[in-house]
C-alpha positions as CSV (number, residue, x, y, z in Angstrom):
1,M,-97.7,-47.6,16.8
2,N,-99.3,-50.3,14.5
3,G,-103.1,-50.6,13.9
4,S,-103.5,-53.2,16.6
5,G,-101.9,-50.9,19.0
6,G,-103.9,-48.2,18.3
7,A,-107.4,-50.2,18.3
8,A,-106.1,-51.6,21.9
9,R,-105.5,-48.1,23.4
10,V,-108.8,-46.9,22.0
11,G,-111.2,-49.5,21.9
12,G,-109.5,-51.9,24.8
13,W,-108.0,-49.8,27.5
14,D,-110.6,-49.8,30.1
15,R,-111.3,-53.7,30.1
16,F,-107.5,-54.3,29.9
17,A,-106.9,-52.2,32.9
18,D,-109.5,-54.0,34.6
19,P,-107.7,-56.6,36.6
20,E,-110.7,-59.4,36.7
21,Y,-111.2,-58.7,33.0
22,L,-107.3,-59.6,32.7
23,R,-107.6,-62.7,34.8
24,G,-110.6,-64.2,32.9
25,L,-108.4,-63.6,29.5
26,L,-105.0,-64.9,31.0
27,I,-107.5,-68.2,32.2
28,R,-109.4,-68.0,28.7
29,F,-105.2,-68.2,26.9
30,H,-104.1,-70.4,29.5
31,Q,-107.1,-73.3,28.3
32,E,-107.5,-72.4,24.8
33,G,-104.1,-71.1,24.2
34,W,-102.7,-67.8,23.0
35,A,-102.6,-68.4,19.4
36,G,-105.5,-67.6,16.8
37,D,-107.4,-65.2,19.9
38,P,-107.6,-61.7,18.5
39,E,-107.7,-60.0,22.3
40,A,-104.2,-61.8,22.7
41,G,-102.5,-59.4,19.8
42,E,-104.3,-56.6,21.1
43,L,-103.4,-57.2,25.1
44,L,-99.8,-57.4,24.0
45,A,-100.0,-54.4,22.1
46,Y,-101.6,-52.6,24.8
47,C,-98.6,-53.8,27.2
48,I,-96.1,-52.2,24.8
49,D,-98.2,-49.0,24.9
50,R,-97.9,-49.1,28.8
51,F,-94.3,-50.2,29.5
52,A,-92.7,-48.5,26.6
53,S,-91.6,-45.5,28.9
54,L,-90.1,-48.2,31.4
55,A,-88.1,-50.2,28.4
56,R,-87.1,-46.7,27.3
57,K,-85.5,-46.4,30.6
58,C,-83.9,-49.3,30.6
59,G,-82.2,-48.5,27.1
60,L,-84.4,-50.7,25.3
61,E,-86.9,-50.7,22.3
62,P,-91.0,-50.3,23.4
63,E,-91.4,-53.6,21.5
64,D,-89.0,-55.4,23.8
65,A,-91.5,-55.1,26.5
66,G,-94.0,-57.4,24.6
67,P,-91.8,-60.6,25.4
68,A,-91.4,-59.8,28.9
69,A,-95.2,-59.3,29.2
70,F,-96.2,-62.4,27.5
71,E,-93.8,-64.3,29.7
72,A,-95.2,-62.6,33.1
73,M,-98.8,-63.2,31.9
74,R,-97.7,-66.9,31.2
75,N,-96.9,-67.6,34.7
76,P,-99.7,-69.0,37.0
77,S,-99.2,-66.4,39.7
78,A,-100.6,-63.6,37.3
79,R,-103.5,-65.6,36.6
80,Y,-104.5,-66.7,40.5
81,A,-103.0,-62.9,42.2
82,Q,-105.4,-60.8,43.9
83,D,-104.1,-58.1,41.6
84,P,-102.5,-59.7,38.2
85,W,-101.6,-56.3,37.0
86,A,-98.8,-56.3,40.2
87,V,-98.0,-59.5,38.8
88,V,-97.3,-58.5,35.4
89,V,-95.8,-55.1,36.1
90,K,-93.2,-56.8,38.4
91,G,-92.3,-59.4,36.2
92,V,-92.2,-57.1,33.3
93,A,-89.4,-54.8,35.3
94,T,-87.4,-57.5,36.2
95,T,-87.0,-59.0,32.9
96,L,-85.8,-55.3,31.2
97,R,-83.6,-54.1,34.3
98,A,-82.2,-58.2,33.7
99,A,-82.0,-57.4,30.1
100,Q,-80.5,-54.4,30.5
101,F,-77.6,-55.3,32.8
102,A,-77.1,-58.3,30.5
103,D,-76.1,-55.8,27.8
104,E,-74.1,-54.0,29.8
105,A,-72.0,-56.8,31.8
106,L,-71.7,-58.7,28.0
107,C,-73.5,-61.7,30.4
108,S,-76.8,-64.2,29.4
109,L,-80.1,-62.8,30.9
110,E,-80.2,-66.2,32.9
111,T,-76.8,-64.7,34.6
112,A,-78.1,-61.2,34.9
113,R,-81.2,-62.6,36.5
114,R,-79.6,-64.6,39.1
115,G,-77.5,-61.4,39.8
116,G,-74.1,-61.6,41.9
117,L,-72.2,-59.5,39.1
118,S,-73.3,-56.2,40.5
119,G,-71.2,-52.7,39.1
120,C,-69.5,-55.0,36.4
121,R,-70.0,-53.3,33.3
122,A,-67.6,-54.5,30.4
123,E,-66.0,-51.8,28.8
124,R,-66.2,-51.9,24.9
125,F,-63.5,-51.5,22.8
126,S,-66.0,-49.5,20.6
127,E,-66.5,-47.2,23.3
128,R,-62.9,-45.7,23.4
129,D,-61.3,-43.2,21.2
130,A,-58.4,-45.7,20.2
131,P,-57.2,-49.2,21.4
132,V,-55.7,-49.0,24.5
133,W,-52.7,-50.7,23.3
134,E,-52.2,-47.9,21.1
135,R,-52.8,-45.4,23.8
136,R,-50.0,-47.1,25.7
137,P,-47.3,-48.4,23.3
138,E,-45.2,-50.1,26.1
139,L,-48.1,-52.8,26.3
140,S,-47.3,-53.6,22.6
141,Q,-43.9,-55.1,23.6
142,P,-43.3,-58.3,25.4
143,F,-43.3,-57.7,28.9
144,R,-39.9,-57.7,30.8
145,C,-39.0,-57.8,34.3
146,T,-36.2,-57.7,36.1
147,L,-35.1,-60.4,39.0
148,E,-33.1,-58.3,40.5
149,G,-33.2,-57.2,43.9
150,D,-34.5,-57.6,47.3
151,G,-37.2,-60.3,47.7
152,G,-37.3,-61.0,43.5
153,E,-39.9,-58.3,43.5
154,G,-40.4,-57.4,39.9
155,E,-42.6,-55.3,37.8
156,G,-44.6,-58.7,37.3
157,A,-45.7,-59.4,40.9
158,A,-49.1,-59.7,41.3
159,S,-49.4,-57.8,44.8
160,A,-48.2,-54.8,43.2
161,A,-50.6,-54.9,40.1
162,S,-54.2,-54.1,39.9
163,V,-56.4,-56.8,37.8
164,H,-56.4,-54.8,35.0
165,E,-52.9,-54.1,34.8
166,Q,-51.9,-57.8,35.7
167,A,-54.5,-59.2,32.8
168,A,-52.5,-56.8,30.4
169,R,-49.4,-58.0,31.5
170,I,-50.6,-61.4,30.7
171,A,-52.3,-60.7,27.2
172,V,-48.6,-59.6,26.2
173,W,-47.3,-62.3,27.5
174,F,-50.0,-64.2,25.4
175,H,-49.2,-62.2,22.4
176,S,-45.5,-62.9,22.3
177,R,-46.8,-66.5,21.9
178,G,-49.0,-65.9,18.8
179,W,-52.2,-64.4,20.0
180,R,-53.7,-61.3,18.4
181,L,-53.4,-59.2,21.9
182,D,-57.3,-57.8,21.8
183,T,-58.3,-61.2,22.0
184,A,-56.0,-62.5,24.9
185,W,-56.5,-59.2,26.7
186,T,-60.6,-59.7,26.7
187,A,-60.6,-63.7,27.5
188,V,-58.1,-63.0,30.4
189,E,-60.5,-60.3,31.8
190,V,-63.1,-62.6,31.7
191,V,-61.3,-65.8,33.5
192,M,-60.1,-62.9,36.2
193,R,-63.8,-61.6,36.9
194,R,-65.4,-64.8,37.1
195,L,-62.8,-66.2,39.1
196,A,-63.4,-63.4,42.0
197,D,-67.1,-64.8,41.3
198,A,-66.5,-68.4,41.4
199,G,-64.3,-68.4,44.6
200,S,-62.3,-71.4,43.2
201,R,-60.3,-72.0,40.1
202,P,-61.9,-75.9,40.1
203,A,-65.1,-74.3,40.2
204,C,-64.4,-71.4,37.7
205,Y,-62.6,-73.8,35.6
206,E,-65.9,-75.8,34.9
207,Q,-68.6,-72.7,34.5
208,L,-66.2,-71.3,32.1
209,R,-65.6,-74.5,30.4
210,R,-69.6,-75.0,30.1
211,D,-70.2,-71.2,29.4
212,R,-70.8,-70.8,25.4
213,H,-71.6,-67.2,25.8
214,A,-68.5,-66.1,27.4
215,R,-66.3,-68.1,24.8
216,A,-68.6,-66.0,22.0
217,V,-67.8,-62.9,23.6
218,V,-63.8,-63.8,23.5
219,D,-64.4,-65.0,20.4
220,L,-61.8,-68.0,20.5
221,P,-62.6,-71.8,19.2
222,P,-63.5,-74.3,21.6
223,K,-60.0,-75.8,21.6
224,S,-58.3,-72.6,22.1
225,W,-60.8,-71.4,24.7
226,T,-60.3,-74.8,26.7
227,A,-56.6,-74.6,26.3
228,L,-56.8,-70.9,27.7
229,L,-58.6,-71.8,30.4
230,R,-56.2,-74.6,31.4
231,L,-53.2,-72.5,31.0
232,L,-54.6,-69.8,33.4
233,L,-56.4,-71.8,36.2
234,G,-54.6,-74.9,35.6
235,S,-55.1,-78.6,35.0
236,P,-58.2,-80.3,36.9
237,D,-56.2,-83.4,36.8
238,P,-55.8,-84.0,40.6
239,G,-52.4,-85.7,40.0
240,K,-51.3,-82.3,38.8
241,A,-52.8,-80.2,41.5
242,W,-49.2,-78.8,43.2
243,T,-47.6,-79.1,39.6
244,A,-46.6,-76.0,37.6
245,A,-49.4,-77.5,35.3
246,G,-52.0,-77.9,37.9
247,K,-51.6,-74.3,39.6
248,G,-52.1,-72.3,36.4
249,I,-50.8,-69.0,35.4
250,L,-53.2,-67.0,37.7
251,L,-51.9,-69.0,40.8
252,R,-48.3,-68.9,39.7
253,L,-47.8,-65.0,39.5
254,A,-50.2,-64.8,42.7
255,L,-47.7,-66.8,44.4
256,G,-44.7,-64.2,43.8
257,E,-43.7,-66.1,40.4
258,T,-42.5,-63.3,37.7
259,I,-43.5,-63.0,33.8
260,A,-39.6,-64.4,33.7
261,H,-40.6,-67.4,35.1
262,L,-43.3,-68.2,32.9
263,D,-41.1,-67.5,29.8
264,A,-38.7,-70.0,31.3
265,D,-41.2,-73.0,31.7
266,R,-40.7,-74.4,28.2
267,G,-43.4,-76.7,28.5
268,L,-46.1,-73.4,29.4
269,V,-44.6,-71.5,26.3
270,R,-44.9,-74.6,23.9
271,A,-48.6,-75.0,25.5
272,A,-49.6,-71.2,24.7
273,R,-48.2,-71.2,21.0
274,L,-50.2,-74.6,20.4
275,A,-53.3,-73.1,21.7
276,A,-53.1,-69.9,20.0
277,P,-56.5,-69.3,17.3
278,D,-54.6,-69.0,14.3
279,L,-52.5,-72.2,15.0
280,V,-55.6,-74.2,16.1
281,G,-57.4,-73.3,13.1
282,R,-54.6,-74.5,10.7
283,R,-54.7,-77.9,12.2
């Protein structure tokens, strides 16, 4: 703790802990501003010390409690509440837990605050001893499926695969069209998870098209990202709604088509190749 934090803990502990004294400070800061007031720095140092254990419990640094407390204390509800500290404590706890979830789920803090992704924890490549495609060599080869058999059920039938396996198969298909396997796999999983939350393909397309954070996670150029969304979710053009381009890869597989059907669609194959990040970067 720095010198100002120590002074706040020794000289200002009792007065900052007093709800009415805190209320007076917050009203003064609101009217005259936080900048330049010596007690503002002492109060924030006091908050960092007070909420340090909560920050560590959320996997964050004690200093992360400072901005969370500042945000909570600027809220009018803190100035006029019966107990200002109760409002500040709740606000800090909410912000720190949202920050913890945002880090785990690889989403923005605003998305974490809204909720709706409970239990969704992103698996980072750095957490694995070896990349998945090295631990499972069969995924490094283009996926092959047979059209033989009763009812045409092949290895690529969507009803017979988990979300993770389906994403891997689609990623390998993109890999054979010039995409990096890890990039394609991450992007496909992001789209599939958001689709489950959005509830419809058009809504998912619009959300992801505007979501800069999601594009940053998959590390794709804007043109490749938009093209990938069209390929997976279908074209938003109402006139193409019932065409192959309008359905998109995910719906086509869900309706019983296989990877072999995708391979036979020359327009789809060409679009996937042209959307590859390396090719987009050279154009």
